C-alpha positions in Angstrom: -15.5 -8.5 5.2 -16.4 -4.8 5.6 -20.2 -4.3 5.5 -22.0 -1.2 4.2 -23.4 -0.5 7.6 -20.1 -0.8 9.4 -20.1 1.9 12.1 -17.9 4.9 11.6 -16.7 3.6 8.2 -16.9 7.0 6.5 -14.9 8.7 9.3 -12.3 5.8 9.3 -11.7 6.3 5.6 -11.4 10.1 6.1 -8.9 9.4 8.8 -6.9 7.1 6.5 -6.6 9.8 3.9 -5.4 12.3 6.5 -2.9 9.8 7.9 -1.6 8.9 4.4 -1.1 12.5 3.4 0.4 13.5 6.7 3.0 10.7 6.3 3.6 11.7 2.6 2.4 8.3 1.3 0.7 7.3 -1.9 -1.2 4.3 -0.4 -2.3 3.1 3.0 -4.0 -0.1 4.2 -6.2 -0.5 7.2 -3.8 -3.0 8.9 -1.2 -0.3 8.9 -3.3 1.8 11.2 -4.3 -1.1 13.5 -7.5 -2.3 11.8 -7.7 -5.8 10.6 -10.2 -5.1 7.9 -10.0 -5.3 4.1 -9.7 -1.6 3.1 -6.9 0.3 1.4 -6.6 3.7 -0.3 -4.4 4.9 -3.0 -3.6 8.3 -4.5 -1.1 8.1 -7.3 -2.4 11.4 -8.7 0.3 12.8 -6.6 2.8 11.3 -9.2 1.1 13.1 -12.1 3.5 16.1 -11.7 6.6 13.9 -12.3 8.4 15.8 -15.0 10.4 12.7 -15.9 7.2 10.9 -16.9 7.3 10.2 -20.6 4.4 7.8 -20.7 1.7 10.4 -19.8 1.0 8.6 -16.6 -2.5 9.2 -15.2 -2.9 8.5 -11.5 -5.8 7.3 -9.5 -7.4 8.4 -6.2 -9.5 5.6 -4.9 -10.9 3.7 -1.9 -10.8 -0.1 -2.2 -13.2 -2.0 0.1 -13.2 -5.8 0.2 -10.9 -6.0 -2.9 -10.1 -9.3 -4.6 -7.4 -9.6 -7.2 -8.7 -11.7 -10.1 -5.6 -11.6 -12.3 -2.1 -10.2 -12.5 -0.5 -10.1 -16.0 2.5 -9.0 -17.9 6.2 -9.4 -17.6 7.3 -8.6 -14.0 9.3 -5.4 -13.5 11.4 -4.4 -10.6 11.0 -1.1 -8.8 12.4 0.1 -5.5 9.5 0.2 -3.0 9.3 1.6 0.5 6.6 1.5 3.1 5.2 3.7 5.8 5.2 0.7 8.1 9.0 0.2 7.7 10.5 3.7 7.6 13.8 4.3 5.9 14.0 0.9 4.3 13.7 0.3 0.5 14.1 -2.6 -1.7 13.6 -3.7 -5.3 10.3 -5.7 -5.7 9.3 -7.5 -8.8 5.6 -7.2 -9.7 3.5 -7.8 -12.7 2.5 -4.5 -14.5 -1.2 -5.2 -14.7 -3.8 -6.2 -12.1 -7.5 -6.8 -12.4 -9.6 -6.7 -9.3 -13.1 -6.4 -7.9 -13.8 -4.0 -5.1 -16.3 -1.6 -3.6 -15.7 2.1 -3.4 -16.6 4.3 -0.4 -20.3 4.3 -1.5 -20.3 0.5 -1.8 -20.6 0.6 -5.6 -19.0 -2.6 -6.9 -16.2 -2.2 -9.5 -14.3 -4.6 -11.7 -11.3 -2.7 -13.1 -7.9 -3.2 -14.6 -4.9 -1.1 -13.5 -1.5 -0.8 -15.1 2.0 0.3 -14.3 2.5 2.3 -11.1 -1.2 2.2 -10.3 -1.1 -1.6 -10.4 2.1 -1.6 -8.3 0.6 0.5 -5.6 -2.6 -1.6 -5.5 -0.6 -4.8 -5.3 1.6 -3.3 -2.5 -1.5 -2.2 -0.5 -3.4 -5.4 -1.2 -0.4 -7.3 0.2 -1.0 -5.5 3.5 -4.5 -6.7 3.9 -3.2 -10.2 3.2 -0.5 -9.8 5.9 2.4 -9.4 3.5 5.1 -6.7 3.6 7.2 -5.6 0.6 10.2 -7.1 2.5 8.6 -10.5 2.1 9.2 -10.2 -1.7 13.0 -9.5 -1.3 15.8 -11.9 -1.9 17.2 -13.8 1.2 20.4 -11.8 0.9 18.6 -8.5 0.9 16.5 -9.6 3.9 19.7 -10.6 5.7 21.3 -7.2 5.0 18.2 -5.4 6.4 17.9 -7.6 9.5 19.5 -5.2 11.9 17.5 -2.2 10.7 14.3 -4.3 10.9 15.1 -5.3 14.5 15.6 -1.6 15.4 12.2 -0.7 13.9 10.5 -3.6 15.7 12.0 -2.4 19.0 11.1 1.2 18.4 14.7 2.3 18.2 14.0 4.8 15.4 12.6 8.3 15.1 10.1 8.4 12.3 8.6 11.8 11.3 5.1 10.3 12.2 3.6 8.4 15.1 4.2 4.7 15.1 3.2 1.8 17.4 5.9 -0.7 18.0 5.9 -4.3 19.2 7.4 -5.5 22.5 11.0 -4.7 23.1 
């Protein structure tokens, strides 16, 4: 658990925003930048300019500290997801369109909120990271098999992403 008096927390959150924007992401979780703590950020306001949006989507820009999903609801819908941790790989992931969670913001104010649609999807994706789950874990066995060689190249660092990455042993 992240405590309010955690040293350098404010700077860490600022660094996460900078990293996420530098990599052109809409969400980032602490484990993606080498910290095994329960924090993620999301900025889906970047999607507000989508001219194809017929539902009047309203994005969010939030910090989620010590989040806990209380409920997921609705008929699951598939959407092609990608991840900054797995460059150049995408896959259709089925998620429920609504999520209710409790969390603390960057000022350690507690919230209990419900998010829908793309906001819910991004939150679920980033929440998965703090639980040790990647979007690829949600894919069908066939899709995972088709990605196996690309995943191995990523693991070995045999790729050239547009941003700095740390790779496992070769």
